[in-house]
matplotlib code that plots the C-alpha trace (Angstrom):
import matplotlib.pyplot as plt

x = [-25.7, -26.3, -29.8, -29.8, -29.4, -28.6, -31.7, -33.7, -36.4, -34.1, -31.1, -33.7, -34.7, -31.0, -30.1, -33.1, -32.3, -28.7, -29.8, -32.3, -29.8, -26.9, -29.4, -30.4, -27.9, -26.3, -22.8, -21.4, -19.1, -15.7, -15.1, -18.8, -18.3, -15.1, -16.6, -19.0, -22.0, -23.9, -24.9, -22.8, -25.3, -29.2, -29.4, -28.1, -31.1, -33.2, -31.6, -31.9, -35.8, -35.8, -34.3, -36.1, -39.3, -37.9, -36.6, -40.2, -41.4, -38.9, -40.2, -37.8, -39.1, -38.4, -37.2, -36.1, -33.8, -31.7, -31.2, -27.9, -29.2, -28.3, -31.1, -31.7, -33.9, -34.4, -35.0, -36.6, -35.1, -37.0, -39.7, -37.6, -34.2, -34.8, -31.7, -29.3, -26.8, -27.7, -25.4, -25.4, -24.8, -23.7, -23.2, -22.8, -25.1, -22.8, -20.7, -17.4, -17.2, -14.1, -15.9, -19.5, -22.2, -25.2, -27.2, -25.8, -26.6, -25.5, -25.3, -26.0, -23.9, -25.5, -23.6, -20.3, -18.0, -14.8, -15.3, -13.9, -16.3, -16.2, -16.7, -17.4, -14.7, -12.3, -10.6, -12.2, -12.6, -10.3, -10.6, -7.1, -5.6, -8.1, -8.1, -11.3, -13.1, -11.6, -13.0, -16.2, -16.3, -14.9, -18.0, -20.3, -21.4, -23.8, -21.7, -22.9, -20.8, -21.2, -21.5, -18.3, -19.8, -20.0, -18.8, -21.2, -21.7, -21.2, -19.1, -21.6, -24.5, -23.6, -23.3, -26.5, -28.2, -26.6, -27.8, -31.1, -31.6, -30.4, -32.9, -35.7, -34.7, -34.4, -37.6, -39.4, -38.1, -38.7, -37.1, -33.7, -33.4, -31.6, -31.5, -31.8, -30.2, -29.7, -29.2, -27.6, -26.9, -24.5, -23.9, -20.5, -18.1, -16.3, -15.6, -14.0, -16.8, -19.3, -19.1, -19.1, -22.6, -23.5, -26.4, -24.4, -27.1, -29.7, -27.0, -27.4, -25.0, -21.6, -20.4, -20.9, -20.1, -19.5, -20.3, -18.0, -15.1, -14.2, -13.6, -15.2, -13.4, -12.0, -12.3, -10.7, -9.9, -6.8, -6.6, -4.5, -3.8, -4.9, -3.9, -4.8, -2.2, -2.4, 0.8, 0.4, 3.3, 3.7, 5.5, 6.0, 4.3, 5.8, 5.6, 7.5, 9.3, 11.3, 11.1, 14.6, 15.2, 11.9, 12.5, 10.0, 9.4, 7.2, 5.1, 4.3, 7.9, 8.2, 5.1, 6.4, 9.9, 8.2, 5.8, 9.0, 10.9, 8.5, 9.8, 9.1, 8.7, 6.5, 3.5, 0.1, 1.2, 4.5, 3.6, 1.4, 0.8, 2.0, 3.8, 2.4, 2.6, 2.5, -0.3, -0.5, -4.3, -4.7, -2.5, -3.8, -1.8, -0.6, 2.8, 1.9, 0.1, 0.0, -1.5, -0.8, -3.2, -1.6, -3.3, -0.6, -1.1, 0.9, -0.4, 2.0, 1.4, 5.0, 5.6, 2.9, 4.4, 7.9, 5.7, 4.3, 7.9, 9.2, 6.7, 7.1, 11.1, 10.6, 8.4, 10.4, 13.5, 11.4, 10.6, 13.8, 15.5, 13.3, 13.0, 9.6, 7.3, 5.6, 2.9, 1.9, -1.4, -2.2, -5.5, -5.9, -8.9, -9.0, -6.9, -5.8, -8.7, -6.7, -5.9, -9.4, -10.5, -7.7, -9.2, -12.6, -11.8, -15.4, -16.4, -14.3, -14.4, -18.2, -17.7, -15.3, -17.7, -20.4, -18.0, -17.1, -20.8, -21.3, -18.8, -16.4, -13.0, -11.6, -9.0, -7.5, -6.3, -5.3, -7.5, -5.2, -7.8, -10.7, -14.3, -16.8, -15.9, -12.7, -14.1, -16.9, -13.9, -12.3, -15.5, -15.9, -17.8, -15.6, -16.5, -14.7, -15.4, -17.3, -16.4, -19.5, -18.6, -17.7, -14.2, -12.2, -13.8, -13.7, -13.7, -15.6, -14.4, -16.1, -18.2, -20.1, -20.4, -23.9, -22.7, -20.3, -23.2, -25.3, -22.5, -22.0, -26.1, -25.6, -22.9, -24.9, -27.8, -25.4, -24.0, -27.4, -27.9, -24.5, -24.6, -28.3, -27.3, -23.9, -25.0]
y = [19.0, 16.2, 14.6, 11.5, 13.1, 11.3, 9.6, 10.8, 8.5, 7.8, 6.8, 4.6, 3.0, 2.6, 0.8, -1.5, -2.1, -3.1, -5.5, -7.0, -7.3, -8.8, -11.6, -12.8, -15.5, -14.7, -16.3, -17.1, -20.1, -19.5, -22.9, -22.8, -19.4, -20.3, -23.0, -20.5, -21.0, -17.7, -16.9, -19.4, -20.1, -20.2, -17.8, -15.0, -15.2, -15.1, -12.0, -10.5, -11.4, -9.7, -6.6, -6.0, -5.8, -3.3, -1.3, -1.5, -0.3, 2.5, 3.8, 2.6, 1.7, -1.3, -3.3, -6.8, -9.6, -10.6, -14.3, -14.2, -12.7, -8.9, -6.7, -4.0, -0.5, 3.0, 6.1, 8.3, 12.0, 14.8, 16.7, 18.9, 17.0, 14.3, 15.4, 15.2, 12.3, 9.7, 7.8, 4.2, 3.0, -0.4, -2.5, -6.2, -8.8, -11.9, -12.3, -14.0, -17.8, -17.6, -17.3, -18.4, -15.9, -18.0, -17.4, -13.9, -12.4, -8.8, -7.0, -3.2, -1.2, 2.3, 5.3, 3.1, 4.0, 2.3, -0.9, -4.0, -6.0, -9.6, -12.0, -15.9, -17.5, -14.8, -12.1, -9.2, -5.8, -3.4, 0.4, 0.5, -1.2, 0.0, 3.6, 3.4, 1.8, 4.4, 7.3, 5.7, 6.0, 9.3, 10.1, 7.7, 6.3, 3.3, 0.4, -2.9, -5.9, -9.9, -12.2, -13.7, -17.2, -15.6, -12.3, -9.5, -9.0, -5.2, -6.1, -5.1, -4.7, -1.5, -0.3, -1.6, 0.0, 3.4, 3.0, 2.3, 4.9, 7.6, 6.5, 6.4, 9.8, 11.4, 9.7, 11.5, 15.0, 16.3, 19.6, 17.8, 17.8, 15.1, 13.2, 9.3, 6.9, 3.5, 0.9, -2.3, -4.9, -7.8, -11.1, -12.8, -10.2, -12.0, -14.7, -12.1, -12.6, -9.9, -8.1, -11.4, -11.2, -7.6, -6.4, -3.5, -3.5, -2.2, 0.6, 3.7, 5.7, 6.7, 6.6, 4.8, 4.4, 1.5, 1.9, -0.8, 0.8, 0.9, 3.9, 7.5, 9.6, 6.5, 7.6, 4.8, 5.4, 3.3, -0.5, -3.4, -5.1, -8.6, -12.1, -15.5, -18.0, -21.9, -24.1, -27.7, -29.9, -33.3, -36.1, -39.9, -42.2, -45.4, -47.9, -46.1, -49.2, -49.1, -45.4, -44.7, -47.6, -46.8, -43.1, -41.5, -38.1, -36.3, -33.5, -32.6, -32.0, -29.9, -27.9, -27.2, -26.3, -23.6, -22.1, -21.6, -20.3, -17.2, -14.1, -14.0, -10.2, -10.0, -11.9, -10.2, -10.8, -9.2, -6.1, -3.1, 0.3, 0.4, -2.8, -5.8, -9.6, -13.0, -15.0, -18.7, -19.4, -23.2, -26.2, -29.7, -32.9, -36.2, -37.7, -37.9, -34.4, -31.2, -27.7, -24.4, -21.5, -18.1, -14.4, -11.9, -8.3, -5.3, -1.5, -1.1, -2.9, -3.5, -4.7, -7.3, -8.6, -9.3, -10.9, -13.4, -14.1, -14.7, -17.2, -19.2, -19.1, -20.2, -23.1, -24.5, -24.3, -26.4, -28.7, -29.1, -29.8, -32.8, -33.8, -33.1, -30.5, -27.5, -25.7, -22.3, -20.7, -16.8, -15.3, -11.8, -10.8, -7.1, -4.0, -0.9, 1.7, 4.8, 5.5, 5.3, 7.3, 10.1, 10.0, 11.2, 13.8, 15.2, 11.5, 12.1, 15.8, 15.6, 13.1, 14.9, 17.9, 15.4, 14.5, 18.1, 19.0, 16.1, 17.8, 14.5, 15.4, 13.2, 10.4, 8.8, 5.4, 2.8, -0.4, -3.6, -5.8, -4.7, -3.9, -4.6, -0.7, -1.9, -4.2, -1.9, 0.7, -1.7, -2.2, 1.8, 3.0, 4.8, 3.9, 5.2, 3.7, 5.1, 4.2, 2.2, 2.6, -1.2, -2.6, -5.9, -7.2, -11.0, -11.7, -12.9, -9.1, -7.6, -4.3, -1.3, 2.4, 3.8, 7.3, 6.3, 4.4, 7.5, 9.8, 7.4, 7.9, 11.8, 11.7, 9.8, 12.1, 15.2, 13.7, 13.3, 17.0, 17.8, 16.2, 17.1, 21.0, 20.4, 19.3]
z = [-5.7, -3.2, -3.9, -1.6, 1.7, 4.9, 6.7, 3.5, 1.9, -0.9, 1.4, 2.9, -0.3, -1.5, 1.4, 1.1, -2.6, -1.8, 1.0, -1.4, -4.0, -2.2, -0.7, -3.9, -5.3, -8.3, -8.4, -11.8, -12.9, -14.4, -15.7, -17.6, -18.7, -20.3, -22.2, -24.0, -21.4, -20.9, -18.6, -17.0, -14.0, -13.8, -10.8, -12.8, -15.2, -12.1, -10.9, -14.2, -14.2, -10.7, -11.5, -15.0, -12.7, -10.7, -13.9, -14.9, -11.7, -11.7, -15.2, -17.5, -21.0, -23.3, -20.5, -21.2, -20.4, -23.7, -24.7, -23.0, -19.7, -20.0, -18.5, -20.8, -20.4, -21.3, -19.3, -21.9, -22.7, -20.5, -23.1, -25.3, -24.8, -27.2, -29.3, -26.4, -27.4, -24.9, -22.6, -20.8, -17.3, -16.4, -13.7, -13.5, -11.6, -10.8, -7.6, -8.0, -7.5, -5.5, -2.2, -1.9, -2.2, -1.4, 1.6, 2.0, 5.6, 5.7, 8.8, 8.8, 11.5, 11.8, 12.9, 12.9, 15.7, 14.6, 16.9, 16.1, 13.9, 14.4, 11.5, 11.8, 9.1, 9.0, 10.6, 12.2, 10.4, 12.3, 11.7, 13.3, 10.3, 7.7, 6.7, 4.7, 7.7, 9.9, 7.7, 7.8, 11.7, 11.7, 9.7, 11.5, 8.7, 8.2, 6.9, 5.7, 6.3, 5.9, 8.7, 7.8, 6.3, 2.7, 0.5, 0.5, -3.0, -3.1, -6.0, -8.1, -6.3, -4.9, -8.4, -9.3, -6.3, -6.9, -10.6, -9.5, -7.1, -9.6, -12.4, -9.8, -8.7, -12.4, -13.1, -10.1, -10.6, -13.9, -13.3, -13.8, -17.5, -19.2, -22.6, -23.0, -20.7, -21.3, -18.6, -18.8, -15.9, -17.3, -16.5, -16.1, -15.5, -12.8, -15.1, -17.6, -20.1, -19.3, -22.6, -24.7, -26.1, -25.1, -27.3, -29.2, -31.9, -29.1, -27.7, -29.2, -26.8, -28.0, -24.5, -21.4, -17.4, -15.4, -11.6, -10.5, -8.5, -4.7, -2.6, -2.5, -5.0, -7.2, -10.9, -13.3, -16.8, -17.0, -16.5, -17.0, -20.6, -20.0, -21.6, -20.2, -21.0, -21.0, -20.9, -21.6, -20.6, -22.3, -20.8, -20.6, -18.6, -17.2, -14.3, -11.4, -10.5, -13.8, -14.4, -15.0, -17.4, -19.3, -19.5, -17.5, -18.2, -15.5, -17.0, -13.3, -12.3, -15.8, -14.8, -11.3, -12.5, -14.7, -11.9, -9.8, -12.5, -12.6, -11.4, -7.7, -7.5, -10.3, -9.0, -7.6, -4.1, -4.6, -6.8, -6.6, -8.3, -11.9, -11.7, -13.8, -12.8, -13.7, -11.8, -11.6, -11.3, -12.0, -11.9, -12.9, -14.1, -14.5, -15.3, -19.0, -19.3, -17.0, -17.6, -15.9, -16.4, -15.9, -15.7, -17.3, -16.6, -17.5, -18.1, -21.0, -24.3, -25.3, -21.8, -22.1, -25.5, -23.5, -20.7, -23.2, -24.8, -21.2, -20.6, -24.0, -23.2, -19.6, -20.7, -23.2, -20.8, -18.3, -21.1, -22.3, -18.7, -18.5, -22.3, -22.5, -24.6, -23.9, -25.9, -24.9, -26.1, -25.1, -25.2, -25.3, -22.4, -22.5, -23.3, -21.1, -22.0, -21.6, -25.0, -26.3, -23.5, -24.2, -27.9, -26.2, -23.5, -23.3, -21.7, -18.3, -18.5, -17.9, -15.3, -13.3, -13.4, -11.9, -9.0, -8.1, -8.4, -5.8, -3.4, -4.3, -5.7, -8.5, -7.8, -10.7, -10.0, -12.4, -12.2, -11.3, -13.2, -15.7, -15.7, -18.6, -19.4, -20.6, -23.0, -23.9, -24.7, -26.8, -28.8, -29.4, -26.5, -24.5, -21.0, -17.8, -14.4, -11.0, -7.3, -5.5, -1.9, -1.8, 0.0, 0.4, -2.8, -3.4, 0.5, 3.5, 5.0, 2.2, 3.4, 2.0, 3.0, 2.6, 2.5, -0.3, -2.2, -1.9, -3.4, -6.5, -7.1, -6.6, -9.3, -11.6, -11.2, -11.5, -14.8, -16.2, -15.9, -17.0, -20.4, -20.8, -20.6, -22.3, -25.4]

ax = plt.figure().add_subplot(projection="3d")
ax.plot(x, y, z, "-o")
ax.set_aspect("equal")
plt.show()
């Protein structure tokens, strides 16, 4: 069933929600999040408080913002469906700090015809080189872009808009019977800490669904295993004029040698599909001490262990080459959710049925990254990921499809009815 029809009041309200959300500043701060500060920025709490008021207005109950900035609410079960097992919907409130999300000025292109879209500080959007954009043009879709000065924030405000639209529709249409639905909007997903303080004690659902994907049809049940690795190289500082006699050991040279020794064909910019990678993310240093921070990613758990061993060997070799020392520290960030989801086939089965009922054929694409659902699955609540209609995430070229956001909302409405009648 398609509930959010083209040119309907519901479509108009979804667009209004989305524009309101992306204009609301909610950028997170990776460094502060890594220090254990949650939320990592005050603007996330401001957004959480705003969205909590909207949740109340939409008819959710027990709405509150937790100490750590999770906006939580419950849509009560339809009368007679109180015993249907509940499920949870999640999206994240923060935007990435790699590209500014302040003073976002979204531009709406109604009935997009494929024309080149000029952007202020980056390359234009060109349907000739972007198949998703070309599809939007063929369908005369309404798309929303940035003006080029900032990112858009469809990641993941498109997900929030889809959830809020679906919840509002279910509240207004009591003929669609469903069990209890829990809704959580989380902070600091982009920093990798989105589930660090999730209120598990409040969640009654034994299954959940994140709405945080990309192109229409994508249904994600598999993601990377993820490790963050810090390598500290220690050298010896001396006066540069007498460095040879005094035995200077330059930690910057050690760290540089290490980074250059990483396999060149196994980096984010040289890999795709099911291939993992080593990603140097941050490099700081002085002669005496230098630090390199890497992201290690692999879909296979055993291969991840090999990557960690490779890093340790390359770091030791770099240190020995210069007569210094290297200390390697690995920190697991999240695991591939596929195994846990395979243990609960009903979670994906019902979602596939909801896609097809909305006229969308599921396309299983492994996530070359992770979601809050990856972490939540690890915590015992299996959580696949649904598309949002957002594209070119984390860039000034980001754009979103209104039609695809509407389809995501349709799928959520269908899902509520399928779970309500299947149990």
